[in-house]
C-alpha positions in Angstrom: -8.3 -9.7 10.9 -5.3 -10.5 13.2 -2.1 -8.6 13.2 0.3 -10.0 10.6 3.9 -11.2 11.5 6.8 -9.2 10.1 7.4 -11.7 7.3 3.7 -11.7 6.3 3.7 -7.9 6.3 6.7 -7.9 4.0 5.1 -10.4 1.7 1.8 -8.4 1.6 3.7 -5.2 0.8 5.8 -6.8 -1.9 2.8 -8.4 -3.6 1.0 -5.0 -3.7 4.2 -3.3 -5.0 4.4 -5.9 -7.8 0.7 -5.8 -8.7 0.7 -2.0 -9.0 4.2 -1.8 -10.6 5.4 0.5 -7.8 9.0 1.2 -6.7 10.6 3.0 -3.8 10.6 3.2 -0.1 8.0 5.8 0.2 5.4 3.6 -1.5 6.4 0.7 0.8 5.8 3.0 3.8 2.5 4.1 2.3 1.3 0.5 1.9 2.5 -0.4 5.5 0.6 2.6 6.8 -2.6 1.7 5.0 -2.2 -1.9 6.0 -2.0 -1.0 9.7 -4.8 1.5 9.4 -7.2 -1.0 7.6 -6.1 -4.1 9.5 -4.3 -5.6 6.4 -7.6 -6.0 4.5 -6.4 -6.4 0.9 -9.3 -4.9 -0.9 -9.5 -1.8 1.3 -5.7 -1.3 1.2 -5.7 -1.7 -2.6 -8.5 0.8 -3.0 -6.9 3.4 -0.8 -3.5 2.9 -2.4 -4.9 3.6 -5.9 -6.7 6.7 -4.6 -3.5 7.9 -3.0 -1.4 7.3 -6.1 -4.0 9.1 -8.3 -4.1 12.1 -5.9 -0.3 12.2 -6.0 -0.1 12.2 -9.8 -2.8 14.9 -10.0 -1.0 17.1 -7.5 2.2 16.8 -9.5 0.5 17.9 -12.6 -1.0 21.0 -11.2 
């Protein structure tokens, strides 16, 4: 998958933020990091994002 333009990256990040009901700059940075790592593949980024959020919530609880 080709590298996305700045505006496309922003739209991708905003869509995932809305779908997952996330807020905050740290989540945006996480999505951007995952997008770059997995070449902006929506399914892979979504999967890794959910795993990261679950791990974060678990770590906060223990």
